[in-house]
N, C-alpha and C positions, 0 to 999 in steps of 0.2 A: 806636661800638664801642670798647671799652677796648683800650688798647695792649698789655694782657697777652697778647693773642692773637698778638702778634708779638714776637720777640726781637731782639737786636741783630744777629744773623746775617742774618735775612730781612727786617728792616724796610727797609733801603735798597733792596732789590729790589722788594718789594711796595708800598711807599709811592709808587713812581713818581718817585723823585728824579731830576730832569733836570740833574744836575751836568755840567760839560763832559766830553766833547764833545757830549753828547746835548742840552744846552740850546740849541744853535745851530739855526738854521733849516735848515741843510744839514749833513749828516754826512760827514766825510772818512773814506773807507774805511780809511785808514791808522790813524786813531784807533780805529775800531771793532775792527780786527784787528791789534793790535801783533805778534802771532805767529800766522801762519796754520797752523803745524804743531803747535801745542800749545794748552793751555788757560790759559797764564799771561796776565797782564795784568789791567787793572781789571775788577772784577765777577766774577772767578772764585771759585766756591765749591766747597770740598771735599765730595764726596758723603758721606763718612763723618761729617763734622761735621754735615751736614744730618740724617742718620739719627739721630745721637745726640740732637740738639736736639728732633727730633720725638718720640723716646721719652720725653724729659723733659717733654713736654706742649705744645710750641710748635705751634699750629695752622698758622701760616704755613709753617714748615719742613716740616710734614707734607704740605701741599698741593704744595710744590715737589718734594719727593722722591717723592711718590706719582705726580705727573704724569710725572716722569722715568722712574720704574719702569714705569708703564703703557706709555709710548711705547717704552721699551727692549724690552719684550716683543714688540712688533710688529717691531722691527728684527731681533730674534733669529730670527723666523720666516723672514726672508730670508737671514740669515747665522748659521747655527746655531753656528759655532765662534767667534763674536765674544766678546771679553773684556768683562767688565763695565766700565762707565764709572767713572772716578775723580773727575771734576770737571765742572762745568757753568759756562758763562758766560751770564749773563742780560743780554740786549741789548734795549733798547726800539726794535726795528726796526719802521718803519711804524706807530708808536704802539701796537704790540702787544708785550707782554712776551714775549720769545722766548728759549728756552734753546738754546744751541749745544752739540752733542755733537761731539767729534772722536775717532774710533776708529782703531786700527791697521788698515791695509789687509790684506786677504788675497786669495788668487787668485780668489775668487768675487765680488769687488766690481766692479760695472759702472762704465764710464767716466763715466757721468753724475753720480756722486757722489764721484769721486776728487778729493781736494785736491792730492795729489802722489803720488809713488811709494810713500810710506810711510803715508799716512793718508787718511781720508775723513770727511765731515761731514754732519750733519743739523741742521735748525733746527726747533724745536717751539714754536709759539705757545701761550701760556696765555690764555684768553679766557672770557667768559661771554655767554650769549644775552640775559640781562636784567641790566642793571647793578645792583650792590648799592646799598643805601640810601646817600644822600649822607652819612649820618652815619658811614659806614665809610670815612673818609678815609684810613686807613692802608692800605687795599686798592685805592687808586685806579689802580694799575698794571694791574689786571685790567679792561680796557675791553671794550666790546661788539665782537663780530665774528660773522659768520654761519658756519654749517656749510657744507661743500662740498655742492653740489647734485646730486641724481640726477634730480629732475623738472625738465625743461628750461624750462618756462614756468609755474611754480607761481604762485599768487596772491601769495605773499610776494615772489617775484622781481619780478613785475610792479609791485608796490607800491614796491620799492626803485628800479626804473628810473624810475617816475613821480616819485618824490621827487627823484632826481638831476636829472631834466629840469626840474621846477618850480624847484629851487634855481638852476639855470643861467639859466632865463628871468628870474627875479626879481632875481638878485644879480649876474650877470656881464655887465656892459655890453660888455666887450671881445669877447664871443662873438657879439654882434649879434642882431638880430631877424630871424628867417627864416620868420616865419609868413605873410608876404605878399610873396613874391619872384617874379620872372619864372620861369615854369615852363619846363623843357626843351622842345625841339621836340615830343617825344612822351613820354608817360608811361603807365603802367598805371593805370587807374581801378579802384578797389575799391569795390564797392557791395554792400549786403545786401538780398536779396529779402525783403520783409516784415519787414525789420529784424532778421532772425535770423542769428546768427553762423555757423550751419551752412550757410546759403544764400548764401555769398559768390559774387559774380560779378566776372569780370575782363574788361576789354577795353582795347585799345590806342587811345589818343586823340591826335589832333593838337591841340596847345594853342593855336596861332595867337596867341601873344603874351599869353595870359592869365596872371594872377598867382594865387598860392596857396601852400600849404605842401606839401612833398613829402619823402619819404625816398629814399635811394639804397642800393643793395646793392653791397658789395665782396666778390667771391667768386673762387675759383680755377676756371677753366674745366676744367682737367684735361687729360689727354692726348687726342689726336684720337679715340680710341675712346669717350670720354665727353663729347663735345661737348654743350653745353646746347641747349635749344630756342632756335631763332633766328628772327628776322623776316627774310624774304627777299622779293624782288620778287613771287614767286608766291603768298605767303600773307598779305601785309600787309593786303589788303582783308578777308580772312577774320578776321584778328585784330582788326580794327576793329569787327567785328560781335560778337566775343566769343571768349574763349579758355577752353576747358574746363579747370577747375582740375585735374582728374585727369591732364591731358596735361602739366602743368608738372613739371619736376624738383623733387625734394624741397626743395632749398635755396631755390628760388623760392617754393614754397608756404610754407615757414617764414618767409621775409621778408614775405610777404603777411600772415601771421598776426600777426607783431610789429607791422607797420604798422597793421593794422586794430585790434588791441588797444589801441594808443596813440592811436587816434582820428584818424588821418591818412588822407586819401582817395587820395593819389597816391604811386606808387612808380616809381623809375627803375632799370631793369636794362639794362646795356649790350647784351646779346645780343638783347633784345627791342625796345629803343627806338632802335636804329640798324639800318638795313637792311644786313645783313651781306654781301650779294653786290652792293652798289651802291657803287663806288669814290667816286663823287661825293658820295654821302650820308656815307660814312665820312670824307671829307676835311672836309666842313662840320661834322659832329657831333664829329669828333675835335678840331677846333679849339675846340670849346665845352666840352671836358672841365673846364677851369679853373672856368667858371661853374657847371657841373652839380654838381661836388663842393663848391665853395665856398658855394653857395646852399642845398644840401640841409640841411634842418632837423636830420636825424640820418642818418649813414651807418652802416648795419648791416654789420658785418664777420662773414662766415661763417668765423670763424677756426679752427674745428675740422673743416672739411669739405674733403676732398681734391679733390672735384669737385662739380658742381652736383647730382648725383644722391644724394650722401651725406646732405645735410641737416645742419643745425646745432642744431635743437631735438630732441635725442635724449638719452636717459638716459646718464649717464656711469658707467662701472664704477669703483667706489672700491676701492682697496686697503685692507687693515686699517689701515695707518698713515695713510690719508687721513681716516678717519672720526673724529668727535669722541668722545674717551673722557671720560666724566663723572667728576668728583671732587666728592663732596658735602662742603660746608662748612656745619656746623650747630652753633651755640653759642647761648648765651642772647642774644647781641648781634647775630649775623648768621646768615643762612641763605641758601644759594644753591648753584648748581652751577658748578664751574669745569671747562673742557674743555681737552684737549690734542689736537693732531693734527699731522701733518706739514705743514710750511709749503710753500706752492706755490713752484715754482721761480722764481728771480729771476736776472736778468742783471746783473752788476756792471760798473762802470767805463764807459769811453768807448763801448764797443759797445752799452751799454744806455741811454745818455743822449745823445740827438742834440743837444740844445740846453740850455744852462744847466748847473748843477751838480746833476744828478739822479742820485744814486748808486744808487737802488733803483727798479726798474720792475716793473710787473705781470707775472704769469706769462706766459712767452714760449713756450708750446707751440703757438703759432699757425702754421698752415700758410701763412698769408699773409705772415709775416715774411720769408720767403726769396724771395718772388716779386717780380720787378722791376715788373710791371704793377700790382701792388697798392701800390707805394710812394706814388705821388701820391694814391691813394685813401685813404691813411692820414694824410697831412699837410695836404691841402687842406681837408678838411671842418672846420667849426667844432666839430662834435660827432661823436665816434666811439663806437659801441656794439659792443663785441667779445664774441662768444659763444665762450667757450673750453670746454674739456671739462667743467669742474666749476663754472664761475662766469661772470659777465658783468663786463666792465670798461668803465667810462665814462671817456672822455677828452675834455675840451674845452679851451679856451684858458686856463682858470683853475684847473682841478683834474683830478686823476685819482682815481677811486673804484672800489673793487671789493668784492665780497661777502665775500671771505675775510679782509679786514683791517678794523679798526675805528678809532675815534677821528676827530677832525677832521683831515682830510688835504687841504688845499686848497693846491695849488701848480700851476704851469704843467704841462700834461700831459706825461707821460713819452713818450719815443721819438717825439717830434714836434718838428719845427722850427717855432717859433711864427711863421708867415709874417705874420700880422696885426700883429705887433709890429715888423716891419721898417720900417714907415712912419715910425717914430720913431727909426730908427737912422742912424748915419753910413754913408757909402758903403763904408768899410772893413768895417764890421760886416755890411753887406748882401752884399758879395762873400765874406766868410768864411762866411756862411750858405749861399751858393750852393755853395761848396766842400764844406761839410758835406753838403749835399743830394747832390752827385755822389758823395761818398765812400760814403755809405750806400746810395744807389741802385746804384752799380756793384758792390757786394758781393752783390747779389741775382741770382737765376737767371732766365734767359730761355730759352724753348723755341726761339725763332728769334732768332739774333743780329741779323738785319736789323731787329728791333724796338728796337734800342739807343736810337735817338732817339725814335721814337713813344711808347714807354712812359714817357718823362719829359717829354713835350711840354707837358702841362698845367702842371707846375711851372716849366718854362722860360718859358712864356708869362706866367705870373704875375710872374716876375722882370722880363721884358723890358717888359711893358706896364703894370706897376704900380709896383713899388718903384724900379727903375732909371730909369723915366721921370720920377721925381721929382728925379733928380740930373742928367739929361742931356736935351737936346732930342731927340737920336736915339741909339739904341744898337742895333747889329746883332748878331744871334745867328749865329755862324759856326761850324758844326760843333761845337756844345757849348761854344764860347768866346764872349767878348763883345768887341766892337770897341773899347770904351773902356779895356780892361785886358788886352790880348792878351799882353803880355810876362809879367804875373803868371799869367795863365791857362795859359800854355804850360809852367809849371813844375810840372806834375803828375808823379807817379811811381807805377809799379805797386807795390803793397804786398806782393805775394808775393815770396818769396825761394827760392833754391836749386831743389830739384826741384818746388816748388809753382808755379813760373812756367809759365804756359800756353804751349803750342806755337803757333807762328805759322801762321795759316790764311789763305791768299791771299784767300778770300772776304770776310774782315774788311776788307780794303783797299777793297772795293766799298762798304762801309757808311760809312767815315770815312777821311780822310787820316791819314797816320802821326802827324802832330803833334796830333791830337785824342785826348783821353782815351777817346773812344768806339771807338777802333780796337783796344783791348785787351779781352780777356774777363775780366780780373782786377779786383779792387777797386783803386781808385786813391785817392791822397791828395795833399795839398799840404804842403810844408815850412812850418811855422807862421811867421807874421809877428811874433808876439810873445806875451806873456802866459805864457811858460814860467818855469822856475825861475831863469833868468838875466835876466829882465826883458824888456822890449820890444826887438825887433831894430831896428837902423838899416839899412834896406834901400836899396840903390842899384842900380837896374836898369841894366845895362851895355849891353844890346842895344837896337836901335831897329828899328821896323817900316819897311821900304822899300816893300813892296806888301802890301796887305791883300786877300785874295781876296773877291770879291763874287759874288752870285748871277748866273749867266750868262743866265738867261732868266726868264720870268714864272711858271714852274711852282712852285706852292707847295702842299706837302702839309702839312696841319694848320697852314696859314698860315705856312709856313717853319720851324716849330718841330719838326715831326714826322718829317722825313726829310732826308737829305743831298741837296742839289741840286748841279748842276754849277757850278763856279766859273769866272770869266773868266780866271784866272791862278793860278799857285802862290803860296804864302806866301813872301815874301822878307824876310830879316832882315839887318841890318848889325851887326857886332860882332867880337870877338876870337875867333880860332880857334886850335886847337892840334892838330897831327897826333899820333896815337897808334897804336901797333901792338897788335893783339889777340894775346895769348899765353895759350892755355888752360892750366889747371893743375887736375889732379884733386884735389889736396890742399887748395888754397886758393881754388879758383874762378878764372875767367878774370881776367887782368890786362890793364890798358891802359897800355902803356909809352910815355911821351911821347918825342917826337923829341929826340935829343940827350942823353937821360938815360943816364949812365954809372954802373952799379952799382959799389959798392965791391968790392974783391977778395974780401972775405969773403962776398959775396952769391953763393953758388953755387946757381943756379936748379935744379940737379939734386938738391939735398938739401932736406929739409923745413926745416931751420934756415935755409938760404939763402933759400928761398922766403918764409919768415916775415919775415926781415930785409928782403927786397926789398919785400914787401907793406907792411911798416911804414913804409919810406921813402917809398913812393908814397902810402899812406894815402888811398885814394880809395874812397868808398862808391858803388858802381855798382848801379843798379836797372835791369836790362834790361826792356824792354817785353814781350818774349816770350822763350821759351827760346832760349838762344844757338844751339844746334845747329839748331833748326828755322828760324832766320833765315838759315842758310846762310853764316855768317861763318867764314872760313878762318883757320888759324893764320898769323900774320904779316901779315894784311890790314890796310891802313891805314884807320883810322877818324878821326873828327874830334870833338874836344871844343869846344863852342861856349859861351862865357861868357854867361849870362843875367843873373845878379845876384850881388852881393856883400852878405853879411849880417854884421853885427857887433853886439856889445853890450858896453858898458863896455870893460874891458881885455882881453876875450877875443879870441882870434885870429879874424879874419874867415873866413867860409865862402864858398867859390866854388860857385855853383850852375850846372851846365852841362848842356846837351843832348849826347847821344851820337848821332852821325849817321853813316850809311853811304852811300857814293856809289852811285848807281843809273843805269841807262840810261833816258833819256826821249827818244823820237823827236820829240816835239813841241817840245823845247827842246834841239836838237842842238848849239847853240852855247854852251850853259851847262853848268856842273857842277851836277847836281841830286842831292839827298840825300833820304833818308828818315830820320826819327827812329827810333832803336832802343833808346833808354834815357835815363836821367837820372843824373847823378853829382854828388856833393857832396864837396868837399875842405875839411876843417876843421883841418888840421895846419899847424904852423909849418914849412913846407918850401918851398924855392924851385923845386921841380919844377913846380908849377902857377902860377908867376908870369907873369901875362899882360902885365906892364908892359913897354913898349917894342915890343910886337908891333903889327903893322899891322892895321887893320880890314879884314875881308873880307865878302863877300856870301854868305849861306847861303840857298839856294833849296830849299825843302822841299815834297815831295809827300805 
């Protein structure tokens, strides 16, 4: 194609120039968005300039401005009073040429598209269904992508899934061969009477150690009123004879359809392959969750189904802005159609990238993303096939692929911690991966708080019996912490602040001791050990373990990983303590005043300025584990800061990392002072207020 079809205005955009930062393997979000509130920055094109160039005969500018106008018309149907766009930034996101609109916000703009109080944004990919001739090199930014789907399991969608699967089998050694693995204790066997697809028969079979290939289903059970069909002691023999397909909830039937269409005979579904009213069977099978999901050839995720009756192979309703709007390109040298449509939602930054530098992840409208029980079902499998509202997403250990984006896109799967890669990592990297697991797991929702340990037992077992076993002869799992790194593990903090901190519920103390991250209903995290903007930290753990609680008896639920068991004694630590008084403040939040601290005369706690000066002098970042009021802490009550570690880097002032503890009554330890953990605090200021030098070491006994 002759370059006359492109002018100097549109050629850098349509020729697919991958100049920095886009030439890098990973894209830094700060490079892509130098200004989140406007259109300035590299790649911004003035709309009036594009229009004028199109009038003068530039085909490239005509395509860009026509695509923007077509899409803008759909935006105006939602927001009739919106002002016309003045500029566009064209970004090669996910290997698709994508236009970014930023509009002034008005009162009718929903929260899901708001950038800030003054603006909101849309992303519009330009793509084509059939790539232009290779001769049209000037247009190479227009790569292939699929339309959003309304037919749930169309022949074209099946072909795409099969292509992904074959690519993974043939090219991805790290994903492993799962075509002949030990089958779970029970599976659903799918057969066809007379070989006809409409005559599918289902029965529950005991595998007795046989090998083969199977799929697994990840699904949301739903509230108690929508419980899925379950295997019970009273119907297991009947299910072994056969299960009427029409009796299965729709999501189960859909999973059977996908499994059958992909030529696999066996399917594992938790509610049918575990006897639900048999505690012993649950204990045995729950302990095997790691193997079940790790060995499944593909785990099917019913990502758009609220419960088992909803089904996930259903037509999705497309908004006008979701549909592909066609733009005809026809000249003597090139002929084809270019499409524009609304880009599927993406999550940016740390919350969307569990492991590695993955800044962009597939559409996250999955109902499973927020469910704690589904966490291990998403990171243990070597291959995950998610059915979203309008597309399917494939994630394995080597790549993420989805229908709505095009181009070669092979990177480690998004939103997954690459557990299989941990065998090659240092112990520090292994423990950081565990902390990441807990951080993302703890942000998800549980119907029953008592499931805090069981719902992550498969991941815990993987760490304990696989990767950690490579570094230690023995490592014990102790209420969500590990015996070899207990001081580091204790330094978790609740991530919620202010009014978002959850209230203390005494029933939570029955699930986990106060020093365990599992005792709080909030998302938790760990202060980073290094890799930040200041470089790696030099970490000095100040506390020592005096007594490590061990299991009191032989009761093991999910082989010790699935539930809290009684301990033989409390956790006891030796280290430096500092008494502090709890002083509530409505304006600045509660303050912890160290013993002997004398505020300057100008620090009048009754005034806002005085409180701010007092707070600045103390400079303590306190993260309570629960809402202060709900923990029953009174004004003037004496608490304890217990020094866990000191972190420093270069010439920067060291940070003190401390537990916040409250004295409690414990009849079983009447001769000792017993505490419960109520928070975590960090001091990083050059102040002598928190100088532990010269203090004696004390014993901290925690329940």
